[in-house]
N, C-alpha and C positions, 0 to 999 in steps of 0.2 A: 509532284503537286498537280501537274496537268492530268496525270492518270487518275488521281483521286477525284478531281472535278468532273472528268468524263464519266467515271464510274458512278458518282452521285447523280449526275444528270440522267444517265441511262436508267438507273434504278427508279428515279422519280418518274420518268416518262413511262417506263414499263408498269409501274404501279397505277398510273392514271388510266391505262387501258384495261385494267382489271378491277375497276371499282364496281362492286356488285350493284349499287344503287343506280348507276348509269346504265350498265348492261342489262339489268332485268327489265328496264322500261322499253327496250328495243326488242320487238318480237322477231324470231328467226325468220318467219314468213307469215303472210296472212293466212288465216284458216280457209279451207274450202267449205262452201256452203252447199247443203243438200236439202231437198224438200220432196215429200211424197204425199200422195192422197190415197185414201181407201174408204170404203163404205163401213158403216157401223150398223150391225143388226139391231133393230129396235128392242127386241126381246132380250138382247144381251148387253144393252147399253149401260144399265145400272151396274152390272157386274164388272164391266170394263172400267167404268169410272172408279168403282171401289178398289179394284186391283191397283190402279194408278194412284189412288189416294194413299195407298200403303205399299208402294213399290218395294220389292224385296231388296234388301241391302246388297246381296251378292250380285244381283243384276245391275244395280247402280254402279257398283265397283267395276264390273266388267265393262260397262259402257265407258267409264272414265279411263280404264286401262286400254281401251281401244282408241284412245285419243279423240274422244268425242266430248264436246263442251256445248253449252247453251242449247241443250236438247229440249224441245218442247213438242207437245201434241195438243192440237186444238180440235174442238168439235164444232160442227155447224150443221144446222138443218137447212136443206134446200128443197123446196117443193115437196115437203113431207118425208124426205129421205135424210138420214143422218150420214155425215161424212166426217172423217178424221183427216187432219192436215198435220204432218210431222216436219219439223225443221231441226237441223243440227249443224254444228260447225265441226269440221274435222281438222285436227292439227298435226296428224302424223304424216308419214311419207309414203305409205303403201296401203291405201284404203281397202283394196281387195284382200290383202293378207290380214289386216286387222278385223275385217268383217268375217273372215273364215275363222279366226281365233274366237270371235264372239259366238259364231254358229256352232263351234265345237265345245263351247262351255256347257257343262251339264245343267247348271242352274238356269242359264239363259234358255236352253232348249226346253226345260220344264216350264219356264215362264211363258214361252211361246205356245206351249200346249194349252195354256189357259187363255191367252189373248187371241190367238189365231181364230178360234171358232167364233169369236165375237165380231170378227171383221168380215166384210163382204167386198172382195176385190172388184175393181173396175174391170170391164171386159178385156182390155189389152193386158192388164197385169195377170188376170186369170189365165189368159191364153199362153202367157209366158211362164205359168206355174208360180207366180209371185202373189203376195198379199198386197203390197204397196205399189202403186203406179208412180213412175218417175214424173217429175215436173221439169219445166224449163224456166230458168230465171229470166225475168223480163226487165227487172229494174233493181238496182241496189244503191243505196246511199250510205257510204261508210261513215 
């Protein structure tokens, strides 16, 4: 009888630690946040907006497969020049490897052939052979 009570108690406790509703609410770890800035060529701005108004499904799938969520691009005019600000949250464990997979994806590369000529890199990004310039987080309120 004592064995039966111990077995029942063990099964009950083990079941409690595996309740999907409880575990799904607890994130494995907080996402990493990234943000970048680049210029937007005025003569290409309408085309850039149109591309993103109808983003290609394969590109969106690749972004999600690369463990990216809450990805947004904002546009702002400052002193007559157009700028883009991109923000995303990364939930994976190897950002560099996931970005390489994205860069190796044929549809993503085709997408970048459309979007890259629309952008005007900031001097430091251009010197590094990049389109988007890194930013530094100053404040975050979770």
